[in-house]
C-alpha positions, 0 to 999 in steps of 0.5 A, a space after each residue: 594388104 589390099 589392092 583397090 581399083 578406083 574408077 573415076 579415080 582422077 575426079 574430085 572424090 576419086 583423087 581424095 579417096 586415092 590419097 586416103 588409101 595411100 595413107 594406109 600402110 595396108 594398101 598394096 596397090 591403087 589402080 586409078 581408072 579414068 578416061 581423061 588423059 590430061 587428068 590422069 597425067 596431072 594426078 600422076 605428077 601430083 602423086 609423085 613416085 609412089 610405086 603403089 599407084 597404077 594409072 589405067 586409061 579406059 572407058 566404063 562403056 568399054 567392057 574390055 577396058 573395065 575387065 583389064 582394070 579389074 585384074 588382080 584387085 581385091 576391092 573396087 570403089 566405083 566413082 566414075 559417072 556422068 554426074 552433072 544434071 544438065 549434061 545428062 539432060 543434054 546427052 541422055 544416051 551417053 549418061 545411060 551408057 556410062 552410068 547404067 551400062 558402065 555399072 553392068 560392065 563393072 559388075 560382070 568384070 568383078 564377078 569374072 575376076 573374083 573381086 571381093 568387094 565393090 562399093 558404088 558411089 550413088 547420089 541423093 538424086 537417085 531417091 525418087 528421081 526427077 532428073 535423068 542423072 538421078 534415074 540412071 543412078 537409081 537403075 545402077 543401084 538396082 543393078 548392084 543390089 541384084 548382083 548379090 543374088 547368087 549365094 555362091 558368088 565371090 563378089 559382094 556389092 553395096 552402094 553409098 548415097 550422099 549429097 553435094 560434095 563441097 568444092 567438087 568440080 561443077 558444084 555451086 561452091 567453086 561457081 559462086 567463088 569464081 563469080 564473086 568478083 563480078 558482083 553478081 551470083 545466079 540463084 535458082 530459088 531462095 527456098 532451095 536447100 541441099 545436103 552437103 558433105 565434105 570430101 574427107 567425110 565422104 572418103 571416111 564413110 566409103 572406107 567404113 562401108 568397104 570394110 563393113 558391108 555384107 552386100 546388097 545394102 544402100 548406105 545413106 550418110 546423115 548430112 547437114 543441110 544448107 540453104 543455097 541462098 545463105 551459101 551465096 551470102 556467106 561466099 559473097 556477102 555484097 553480091 547481087 543475087 540474080 534469080 534464074 529459076 530452077 533448071 530442067 531436072 533440078 529439085 527444090 529440095 533433095 531427098 536421100 531416103 524416100 518413104 518407100 526406102 524407109 520401110 526397109 531401112 534402119 537408123 544406125 546412128 550417123 547413117 541409115 542402111 536400106 536393106 534389099 527387098 529380096 528373099 536372099 537377104 537376111 533382114 532379121 540380122 540387120 542392126 539399128 532402129 527401124 524408121 517410123 511410118 512415113 519417114 523421109 530424109 530430105 534436105 528441107 526437113 533435116 534436123 542438122 543445118 549448116 549456117 552462119 559460123 559453122 558454114 564459114 568454118 566448113 568453107 575454109 577447108 574447101 
């Protein structure tokens, strides 16, 4: 039986992940940690009377809040973050406090409480970052890797990178759907591509990582790419597309694994694993196939694409 803390548990990913945990009879308790009272109340009502759920109101920037939430848990899935590129650019220090200092608060709390495993949710924007959000998540990744450095430590930390979660709050799918009745959709650039993943796939992958991690790895799930212009045309075929240009910190294409990452990564079939470049990590034990020199995993040169009927089918579940 496992007790799991989910930070950012009332967010788009967190709520689905909590539901997936509750569907497992081996889950003894789920602690849902968040800083929005209204979202906590809404989620509590939606979950009904499941006695395994404990809602905890707190802030990642407050070490005491984080420490209290980590009491008596076996594992943590860390999904709390300021995730939106424009928000982070407008209020950079708050993004630093939440995404970087909050990560260190969690690392310290888990070590002090003897938590067994921690999986931190990162983003493709952390690879060769162009935005402040991506930069804060890259720093957080490095903090989680370094936290594994003591062989005597009870707590192991790993990270998962993935791209846009279809239908999540603030993503382009609900935005396009909301604006479709107006007859006009904003489009940054016709060439723009993004990695896409369904929330169910993301939840399943995080569960696998939680069970299979050694500590120090960055796990990158292999995702299909989508052309944003095609996504707009599938959602609102008759809408006019208004070109607005690429925003501050945005990229034309996303990169989930850089050339530098590839030198210490392995192809594991449906995902890549980036091994830590540290003396304490036994790299020779890592399974999978090494990647070719100069390899990069980016949304514009991906071999797997969502388009036409496949894209419409995915949108039915969002």
